[in-house]
N, C-alpha and C positions, 0 to 999 in steps of 0.2 A: 504493500500499499504506500502511496506517495501523495504529496500535495502538488497541485497544479494551480496556477492563477490565471483568471480571465477578467479583464475589466475591473480589476481590484478586488475581485472575490475569489477566495481560496476554496478549492474543492478537495476533499480527501477521497482518493480513488483507488479501487483495487485494479491490478494490472492483468490483462489477458495477453500473453505474449506467444503462446503456442497455438497451433491450429485447433487443438482440442478445447483450450480455454476460450478461444474466440468463438467456436461453435456453441458452446454452452452459455456464454455471456451471462445475462441476468435472468435466465430461465429459472422459474421456481421462486425467485425473490418477491416477497409480498409487499415490501415497503422499503423506501430509501429516505434518509434524512435529507434536508434541503441541500446540504453541502457535500453529499456522498454521490458516488457514481462508479463507473467503470471505464477504464481507458484501454482500448484495444490497440496493440502496438504491432507494426510490421517491421521487418528487417530493412525494407527498401520500399519506395513508393510503388503502389499497385496501379496497374493500368486501369483496373475497375474492381470496385467491391460492391457487394450486394448484402444488405441487411434486412432482416424481417423480425417479427415480433412473436413468432411461434412459441407457445407456452410461456409467454411473458405477460403478466396481469397488470403491468403498470402503464401509465401514460408517460412517455419519455421524450426528451429532446435528443435527437441523434445528430451529433455534430462531426462533420467531416473536416480533417485538418491535413494541410500538406507538410512537406518536409521543411518548409520555412517557418513552421509553427504558426501558420495563419489559418483561419477558418475559411474553408472553401464554400460550405453551404450547411444548412441545417434542415432537419425534417422532423416532423412529429410522429412518433411511433404509437400506434393505437393498440390497446391490449389484444393479444392473440391474433393480430392481423398478419396474414402470411403473404401480403402483397410486397414484393421486393422493392427496397429503396436503394437506388444505384447511384454511385458517384465515381468519378475518375481521378487518377493521380492522388490517391490518398495514402498517407503515411500513418495517421492515427485516426481513431474514431472514439469520441467521448459519448457516453450515455449518462444522462443526468435526469432529474426531475423535469417535467414540462414546464414551460413558461420561464425558462432561465434568462431570456432576454439577449442571449448570445446570438450574433448575427455574422453573416459573411463579412470578411475583412478584419475581424477582431483578431488580436494576437494572444497567443497562448504561451505562458511560461512553463516550459517542460524540463527546466534545468534539473530538477530532482531526479530525473531518469538516470543521471550519473550515479546516484547512490546505489542503484540496482546493479551497476556494473562492478562494484567492488567486491573483492574476495572476502567472504565472511570468515575465512580461516586466517586472515592476516594476523600476524603476531605483533603486538605493539611493543616498542622499546621505549626507554626513558626519554622524555622530552629534554632533559637537561644535557644530553650528549650533543656534541657538535653535529650539525645536520649537513649531509651531502646527498643531493638527489642523484640516484643511480638509475640509468635507463638500461634495461636488460634485453638481451636478444631472447628468442623463444626457447633456446637451450639453457637459459640462465646465466650465460656469460655476460660480462659488462660491455655494453655498447658505448656508453659515454657517462662521464661524471660532471654534474653541474654544481658549481660552488658559488656563483656570483649573483644569485638572486634571479636567475632566469626563470621563466614561467613556461610550463607546458600545459595546454588546454587539453581537457579530456576529449575523446573521440566524438561525443555528442556535441560538445561546444564547438569543437573544430569544424565539424560538418555544418553547423549553424552559421559560424562566421564566414566560411567559404561560400555558402549558399547566398548569404546577404551581400557579400562583397561582389559576387558575380551579378546579382541583380542590380546593385547600385551602378556598377561599371556599365551595365547595359542600358539602363534607363536614364542615367545622369541626373536623376531627380534628387533634390535635397532631402526629401522625406526618406528616400531609401538610404542615403548616407547617414541620415540621422539614426535610423533603425540599426544600422551597422555599428555605429559608435555606442548607442545605447547598450547593444548586446555585449560588446567588448567590455564596457565599463561594469555591466552587471556581472559578467563572469569573473572578472578581476576582483570585484568586491566579494563575490562568493568565496574565492580563494583566500582573501584576506581575513575573512570572518569565520570560516569553518574550522572545526577542530583539526589540529594537525595529527596525521597518522603516519605511521612508518612500518616497514617490514625489514626483517633482517636479510642481509645479502647472503645468497646461497653459498655453501662451502665450495 
């Protein structure tokens, strides 16, 4: 479960990241709190997705989101309605209670998805020890050591920055450059304020 933010409102959502979890969705769920829901996550943008309300007794806002964390479109899911709701170029789908007010073009803060990529078995070491960031190869060998305060963005944040940069370069619009700058400052602030965590260097 993670928190996501849209239009200044925070939602606590369960994640559906596998095909089985996406197929089950909110079937059988009888009620949701106003700030609860489910986020369906794909590994890459889907050419087309289709959602329906089979065995789902709730009225839901179904919100389709692209890889740039922007709302593509929204639809209202009727209880037990098996009529397919189809959208293209979708990376995420959010299901929450109806009448959320979310609309196409709204931006979604999905930065907490980073936390789901962390290894739950990481072993913490003392924060009092001198810190060197070590980038490892897949075999555990050291690729590079960083000591000068360099920053490495997570995969999710890197994809977001690259996507926004490409969009701004193509459009040349000040609003797109502003979105890029806001994203970078948001991610840097997240790094500056989150708890420091470490792993031991493999033998």
